[in-house]
C-alpha positions as CSV (number, residue, x, y, z in Angstrom):
1,X,7.2,-68.2,-14.3
2,X,5.4,-65.7,-12.0
3,X,2.3,-67.9,-10.8
4,X,2.5,-68.0,-7.2
5,X,1.9,-71.4,-5.4
6,X,-1.7,-71.5,-4.6
7,X,-3.0,-74.6,-2.1
8,X,-6.1,-72.6,-0.9
9,X,-8.2,-70.5,-3.3
10,X,-11.7,-68.7,-2.2
11,X,-13.9,-67.5,-5.0
12,X,-16.4,-64.4,-3.8
13,X,-18.5,-64.9,-6.5
14,X,-19.2,-68.3,-7.3
15,X,-20.7,-71.1,-4.0
16,X,-17.7,-73.7,-4.1
17,X,-19.1,-76.9,-4.0
18,X,-16.9,-79.2,-3.1
19,X,-12.7,-79.4,-2.3
20,X,-11.2,-82.1,-3.0
21,X,-7.3,-83.6,-2.6
22,X,-6.5,-81.3,-5.5
23,X,-9.4,-79.5,-6.9
24,X,-12.5,-77.2,-5.6
25,X,-15.4,-77.5,-7.7
26,X,-18.0,-74.5,-8.0
27,X,-21.0,-74.0,-9.0
28,X,-21.5,-72.0,-12.4
29,X,-25.1,-72.3,-13.4
30,X,-27.5,-75.4,-13.5
31,X,-25.6,-77.4,-15.9
32,X,-21.9,-76.0,-15.5
33,X,-19.0,-76.5,-12.8
34,X,-15.8,-74.5,-12.9
35,X,-13.1,-77.2,-11.6
36,X,-10.3,-75.1,-10.0
37,X,-7.0,-77.1,-10.0
38,X,-4.6,-76.1,-7.1
39,X,-1.1,-77.1,-6.8
40,X,-2.4,-79.2,-3.5
41,X,-0.4,-82.5,-3.9
42,X,-1.0,-85.7,-2.5
43,X,0.7,-89.0,-1.8
44,X,-0.9,-92.1,-0.1
45,X,-4.2,-90.5,0.1
46,X,-2.5,-87.9,2.3
47,X,-2.1,-84.2,1.2
48,X,1.4,-82.4,1.7
49,X,1.5,-79.6,3.7
50,X,2.9,-77.2,0.9
51,X,2.2,-77.7,-2.7
52,X,4.5,-77.6,-5.9
53,X,5.1,-74.7,-8.2
54,X,3.1,-74.9,-11.6
55,X,1.4,-77.9,-10.5
56,X,-2.7,-76.7,-11.0
57,X,-1.5,-75.0,-14.5
58,X,-0.5,-78.2,-16.2
59,X,-2.7,-80.4,-14.7
60,X,-5.3,-78.3,-16.0
61,X,-3.7,-77.6,-19.3
62,X,-2.3,-81.1,-20.4
63,X,-6.1,-82.2,-19.5
64,X,-7.4,-80.2,-21.6
65,X,-5.0,-81.4,-23.9
66,X,-5.8,-84.8,-24.1
67,X,-9.4,-84.1,-24.5
68,X,-8.6,-82.7,-27.9
69,X,-6.2,-85.6,-28.7
70,X,-8.6,-88.6,-27.4
71,X,-11.7,-87.1,-29.1
72,X,-9.8,-87.0,-32.4
73,X,-8.5,-90.6,-32.1
74,X,-12.0,-91.6,-30.7
75,X,-14.7,-89.6,-32.6
76,X,-17.6,-90.8,-30.5
77,X,-16.0,-89.9,-27.1
78,X,-17.8,-87.8,-25.3
79,X,-15.8,-85.7,-22.3
80,X,-17.5,-83.5,-20.0
81,X,-15.0,-80.5,-20.9
82,X,-16.4,-77.2,-22.2
83,X,-13.5,-74.4,-22.1
84,X,-10.9,-73.1,-20.1
85,X,-12.0,-69.4,-20.5
86,X,-13.5,-68.6,-17.3
87,X,-17.2,-68.1,-16.5
88,X,-18.7,-64.7,-17.6
89,X,-20.3,-64.2,-14.4
90,X,-16.9,-64.9,-12.5
91,X,-15.4,-61.5,-10.8
92,X,-12.4,-59.4,-11.9
93,X,-10.5,-60.5,-9.1
94,X,-11.6,-64.3,-8.9
95,X,-10.9,-64.4,-12.2
96,X,-7.6,-63.6,-11.3
97,X,-7.1,-66.3,-9.0
98,X,-8.1,-69.3,-11.3
99,X,-6.4,-67.6,-14.7
100,X,-4.4,-70.6,-15.8
101,X,-5.4,-73.4,-13.5
102,X,-9.4,-73.6,-14.4
103,X,-11.9,-75.0,-16.7
104,X,-15.8,-75.3,-17.0
105,X,-17.3,-78.3,-17.2
106,X,-20.3,-80.2,-18.0
107,X,-22.5,-81.3,-14.6
108,X,-23.5,-84.8,-14.9
109,X,-23.4,-87.5,-12.4
110,X,-20.3,-89.3,-11.3
111,X,-19.6,-93.1,-10.9
112,X,-18.5,-93.8,-7.9
113,X,-15.4,-95.8,-8.9
114,X,-11.6,-94.8,-9.9
115,X,-11.3,-96.8,-13.4
116,X,-8.2,-97.7,-13.1
117,X,-6.3,-99.1,-16.4
118,X,-2.7,-100.7,-15.8
119,X,-0.2,-101.0,-18.9
120,X,2.8,-102.4,-16.6
121,X,2.9,-104.1,-13.6
122,X,4.0,-101.3,-11.0
123,X,3.4,-100.1,-7.4
124,X,0.1,-101.8,-5.7
125,X,-0.2,-104.3,-8.4
126,X,3.3,-105.9,-8.1
127,X,3.2,-105.7,-4.1
128,X,0.1,-107.9,-4.5
129,X,1.3,-110.2,-7.5
130,X,5.1,-110.8,-5.5
131,X,2.6,-112.1,-2.7
132,X,-0.6,-113.9,-4.5
133,X,0.2,-114.2,-8.2
134,X,-2.5,-111.8,-8.7
135,X,-3.7,-108.1,-9.5
136,X,-7.1,-107.0,-7.9
137,X,-7.6,-110.4,-7.2
138,X,-7.8,-111.0,-11.0
139,X,-5.3,-114.3,-12.5
140,X,-2.2,-112.5,-14.6
141,X,0.4,-114.7,-16.2
142,X,3.1,-116.4,-14.3
143,X,6.5,-115.0,-14.3
144,X,6.6,-111.3,-14.3
145,X,9.5,-109.1,-13.2
146,X,8.8,-105.7,-11.9
147,X,7.6,-102.9,-14.5
148,X,7.0,-105.9,-17.3
149,X,4.5,-105.2,-19.9
150,X,1.1,-107.1,-19.6
151,X,0.1,-109.2,-22.2
152,X,-3.0,-106.5,-22.5
153,X,-4.3,-104.1,-20.8
154,X,-6.1,-104.7,-17.9
155,X,-8.9,-103.2,-15.8
156,X,-8.5,-102.9,-12.1
157,X,-11.0,-100.5,-10.4
158,X,-10.8,-99.4,-7.3
159,X,-13.2,-97.5,-4.7
160,X,-13.2,-93.8,-4.7
161,X,-13.1,-92.8,-1.1
162,X,-13.8,-90.1,0.6
163,X,-11.5,-87.2,1.8
164,X,-9.3,-88.5,4.3
165,X,-10.0,-92.3,3.5
166,X,-8.4,-94.6,1.5
167,X,-9.3,-96.2,-2.1
168,X,-9.7,-99.5,-2.2
169,X,-8.8,-102.4,-4.8
170,X,-11.5,-104.0,-6.2
171,X,-12.4,-106.3,-8.8
172,X,-14.3,-105.9,-12.2
173,X,-17.4,-107.7,-10.5
174,X,-17.6,-105.6,-7.5
175,X,-17.5,-102.5,-9.3
176,X,-20.5,-103.8,-11.2
177,X,-22.0,-104.2,-8.0
178,X,-21.2,-100.3,-7.3
179,X,-22.0,-98.5,-10.7
180,X,-24.7,-101.0,-11.7
181,X,-24.3,-104.0,-14.4
182,X,-26.1,-101.9,-16.9
183,X,-23.1,-99.6,-17.1
184,X,-20.1,-101.9,-15.9
185,X,-18.6,-103.4,-19.2
186,X,-19.5,-99.8,-20.7
187,X,-16.9,-98.3,-18.1
188,X,-14.5,-101.2,-18.8
189,X,-14.6,-101.0,-22.1
190,X,-13.9,-97.1,-22.1
191,X,-11.1,-97.0,-19.9
192,X,-9.4,-99.5,-21.8
193,X,-10.1,-98.1,-25.1
194,X,-8.9,-94.6,-23.8
195,X,-6.0,-95.5,-22.3
196,X,-4.7,-97.4,-25.5
197,X,-5.5,-94.5,-27.3
198,X,-3.5,-92.5,-25.0
199,X,-0.6,-94.9,-24.5
200,X,0.0,-95.0,-28.2
201,X,-0.1,-91.0,-28.8
202,X,2.4,-90.7,-25.6
203,X,4.6,-93.7,-26.8
204,X,5.0,-91.5,-30.2
205,X,6.5,-89.2,-28.1
206,X,8.7,-91.2,-26.3
207,X,6.7,-91.6,-23.1
208,X,5.4,-95.1,-21.5
209,X,1.8,-94.7,-19.9
210,X,2.2,-97.6,-17.0
211,X,-1.1,-97.0,-15.7
212,X,-3.6,-94.7,-15.1
213,X,-6.8,-93.7,-13.4
214,X,-9.7,-92.4,-15.3
215,X,-13.2,-91.1,-13.5
216,X,-16.2,-91.2,-15.6
217,X,-19.9,-89.8,-15.3
218,X,-23.4,-90.6,-16.8
219,X,-25.1,-87.6,-19.0
220,X,-28.7,-88.9,-17.6
221,X,-30.1,-87.3,-20.5
222,X,-28.9,-89.0,-23.5
223,X,-28.0,-92.1,-21.4
224,X,-24.3,-92.0,-22.6
225,X,-20.9,-92.3,-20.2
226,X,-18.7,-89.5,-20.1
227,X,-14.8,-89.5,-19.4
228,X,-14.9,-86.5,-16.7
229,X,-12.3,-85.3,-13.9
230,X,-8.2,-84.7,-15.3
231,X,-7.1,-87.0,-17.7
232,X,-3.9,-88.7,-18.3
233,X,-1.9,-86.1,-16.1
234,X,0.9,-87.0,-14.1
235,X,-1.4,-86.8,-11.0
236,X,-3.4,-89.9,-12.3
237,X,-0.7,-92.1,-14.2
238,X,2.8,-93.6,-14.0
239,X,4.4,-91.8,-17.0
240,X,7.8,-93.6,-17.6
241,X,11.1,-92.3,-20.3
242,X,10.7,-94.7,-22.8
243,X,14.6,-94.6,-23.5
244,X,15.5,-95.3,-20.1
245,X,12.8,-97.9,-19.5
246,X,14.4,-101.5,-18.6
247,X,12.5,-104.2,-16.8
248,X,13.2,-105.9,-13.4
249,X,13.6,-103.0,-11.6
250,X,11.7,-99.6,-10.8
251,X,11.9,-96.5,-13.1
252,X,12.7,-93.2,-13.3
253,X,9.4,-91.2,-14.1
254,X,7.6,-87.9,-14.8
255,X,5.0,-88.2,-12.2
256,X,4.8,-88.1,-8.5
257,X,6.3,-91.4,-7.7
258,X,9.6,-89.5,-7.0
259,X,7.0,-87.9,-4.1
260,X,6.2,-91.7,-2.7
261,X,9.9,-92.9,-3.2
262,X,11.3,-89.8,-0.8
263,X,8.1,-90.4,1.6
264,X,8.8,-93.7,1.6
265,X,12.9,-93.6,2.0
266,X,11.9,-90.7,4.9
267,X,9.7,-93.3,7.0
268,X,7.0,-90.5,6.6
269,X,4.4,-92.9,4.4
270,X,0.7,-92.1,5.0
271,X,1.6,-89.4,7.7
272,X,-0.4,-86.1,8.0
273,X,1.3,-82.9,7.8
274,X,4.3,-83.2,6.0
275,X,5.7,-80.2,4.3
276,X,8.3,-81.0,1.1
277,X,11.6,-79.6,1.1
278,X,11.9,-77.2,-1.6
279,X,14.3,-79.1,-3.7
280,X,11.9,-82.1,-3.5
281,X,8.9,-79.6,-4.8
282,X,10.6,-77.9,-7.4
283,X,12.0,-81.6,-8.9
284,X,9.0,-82.4,-8.6
285,X,7.2,-79.2,-10.7
286,X,10.2,-80.0,-13.0
287,X,9.3,-83.8,-14.2
288,X,5.4,-82.4,-14.4
289,X,6.8,-79.4,-16.7
290,X,9.0,-82.0,-18.7
291,X,5.9,-84.4,-19.1
292,X,3.8,-81.0,-20.3
293,X,6.4,-80.1,-23.1
294,X,6.7,-83.9,-24.1
295,X,2.8,-84.4,-24.5
296,X,1.9,-80.8,-25.7
297,X,4.9,-80.2,-27.6
298,X,4.8,-76.8,-26.2
299,X,6.3,-75.1,-22.7
300,X,3.6,-74.4,-19.9
301,X,4.1,-71.3,-20.8
302,X,3.4,-71.1,-24.2
303,X,0.3,-72.9,-24.0
304,X,-0.9,-70.4,-21.3
305,X,0.4,-67.6,-24.0
306,X,-2.0,-69.3,-27.0
């Protein structure tokens, strides 16, 4: 597929509002934003010097797929997604730059927490559990092994750090102080509901969603909580092949855990300016593309042409 690796985008016809680890946000009008997803990739809160082929297109199109699937399974779910079509006020040259990697979304007030849901114990949760028997300070059952499922998925929020800073794990009570008591329980319940719906859908397609990160916004006109940002992507989630799953060990995955493992092995965890070797970038791309096909039933090329 002849989509170049793009780590930086500058549009001449819209004003850029913000640039994150992966996405650039542009103002379309008073109620609409353009989310442009680059091929940048971060691990351990550090952006790599080079990008991953086709990553921006995978994240954009898999999120659009999930918004559709989740609203079918949770009919009252509200999302920020509007369309994959570029804005009418975008110039022709800019349309080519963002083709396949952008979506128009509703402009909303963003809750400043990462709504993390964990169905299995792995990553930082496993490391904490080994030390203290807790996860994000929450009591969980004794005797769990690495990658064991929790009896029920748990809500383990974190702060939403500024670019260059690290998210911090917090308790649901601490999250409530950040977002307000009025919304905290609703965010927690919705995060768990969306995770369970997504995990059930993925399980039907041979993928275990071990954990994931959601973000939510507020529609201030209706006081509704809205699912925003990317949803259940290989960037925001841990995807494991169900047919290879085995408790008590690290799992193979369709996500950026592959990159995290390489960084750790090479002694590069958390270091700035790291350039991935071509084979690591390509292998990461292939994992993302595999997850996309399993979850959507289409290749990325078919999705872009459809």
